[in-house]
C-alpha positions, 0 to 999 in steps of 0.5 A: 500499500502506498503511504496515501493509502495507510494515511486514509486507513488510519483516518478511518480507524480513528474515525470509528475510534472517535464513534465509539468513545464520544458519548461514554466517559473516557474522554474521545479526544484523549483516545484520538490523540494518544492512538494518533500518536501510536500509530503515527497519524499526523494531522498537523498542528492545528489538530482540525481532524480531531476536532472536526470529526466529533461532528460525525459522532453528534450527527449520529445523535441527532439521526437517532433522536430526530423525532425528539429533536424535531418535537424541541425545535417545533415546541420551541417555535410554538411556545410550548412551555416545556420545549421553550424550558428546554431549549432555555436550558440548552443555551444556558448550558452551552453558553459558557463553553461558547464564551470560554472556548473562543477565548481560550481556544489557542491555549486549549490546543496547545494541551493536545501536544502534552500527553502528560496531561492526559494522565491527571485528567483520566485519572483525577476523572476516574477517581471522581467517578468512583467517588460519585458512585460510593455516594448514596444519593447518586449510586445506580442502586440507591435507596429509591427514597433517597435518590428520589430526594436528591434527583429532583429532575428525572425528565429533560423538561425538568431540568432547572436553569441552575442545573443546566448552568452547573452542567455548562460549567462543567463542559468548559472543564471538559475543553482540557484533553482527557477529561471527557466532555460526556464524563464532565456533563453527566457526572456534574448534572448527577451531583446537580439533581438530575437523574442519571439516565436524564443527565445522560440525554441532556449531555446528548442533546447539549453535544449538538450546538457544542460540536457544531459550534466548535466544527464550524469555528475551527473550519472558519479558523483553519479551513484555508490552510488544510491540505487536500490530503487533510481535507480527505482525512477529515471526510473520512473520519467523519463518516467513520465516526458518524456509522460508529456513533450510530452503534454506540448511542443506544447501547449507552443509554442501556448500559447507564439504566442498568449499570454504574460508571465504575468500569469506565472509571477503572478503565480511565484510571488504567489508561492514565497509568498506561500513559504514565508509563509510556511517557517515562520509557519513551 
């Protein structure tokens, strides 16, 4: 195979990885950057590939939840109170990342080149997840009375603007690679009093405007300097992320309905250890 063929196959493989990791709390960005480094995939200094292909995963969510998305849009436009409140909460949760991201995008992308950061964010995030799962009011198998007293929002329409704002600021933390956008938003939502499955669904919906904005902004800033090969690699990775995410999203919702996040927490801690060992040996 030619070098170009290998380059595009690697782009497809990483797109599949992105789709599988975007909606589980293990940090898709860390996986893209680390695996890309290990398989010698170079997407360029601006890392447009790693940002843009994430929207392929988001498009899969939009497709799977198209009826709910249409219900939200139609209800918001026609003045349905529940849908207007839901749209308002999405806007509130989106704003912190939009504002901070616009000013700090340069610094954030510098961290993409610092694998040592992943060790702290992966391990730290895993420990936080284990701590949350140990708390009676957050635990999957919590006493129903205790859980009900804490989880004041058991449906998307019941989320308050304060809870949405908590999730929004937590999403800002996820700009640091290795933190996990889905992990930060889901866990912060649970802590704020949103039911586990509802927090997961809200995280999925919040990803739509967030990743759309990130994709448009990155293409606007760096689109003109992309080579033909880089543009094709982005398209290939985008498609790979879309189709792999189609398979994982429903599975994630079913998983969180029956299981805890502990397996993901231990996986994060283990991966952080692997990265630390790799850095020491290299």
